[in-house]
C-alpha positions, 0 to 999 in steps of 0.5 A: 220721581216723587219723594217717598215720605218717611214713616214716623211709626217705622222710625219709632219702631226702629229706634225702639229695637235699637234701644232694646239692642243697647239694653243687652249691653247695659243690663244683660241679665234681663235677657238671660232667660230669653237667650237660654231658650234659643242658645243653651250654651255661651248665653252671655256672649250671645246676649251681646251678639244679639244686642249688636244685631238688634241695634244694627237692625233697629238703626237700619229700620229707623232710616228710610234709605236702609229700611228695606234691607233692614227688613230683610235682615230682621226676617232672617234674624227672626227665622234664625232665632226661631230655629234655635228655639225649636232646636233647643226645646 
C-alpha cells in the first residue's frame, strides 16, 4: 500500500483554524459581535466553547491521520453555527 502524502495546504489551514480557536481565549472581545449573531445569550461562555471546538478541529485537520474525522466534525460544526444564526435572525 502506498503511503499517502501530507498536504502542506491542509496542515497550514488546520493550524490557522487552531490559531483562531486559541485567539478566542486570548482576545475574546474580538469574537463578541460574531458570536452574538449565532448565540444571543451567554456569548462570552460560548466564545470559549467555540474557541475550544475550533482549536480541536484545527489540530485535527493539521494531522493527516485525523483529517477525515476533523472534516466531518467541521461540516457538522458549520451546520450547527449556520442553524443558530438563522434561528436568531
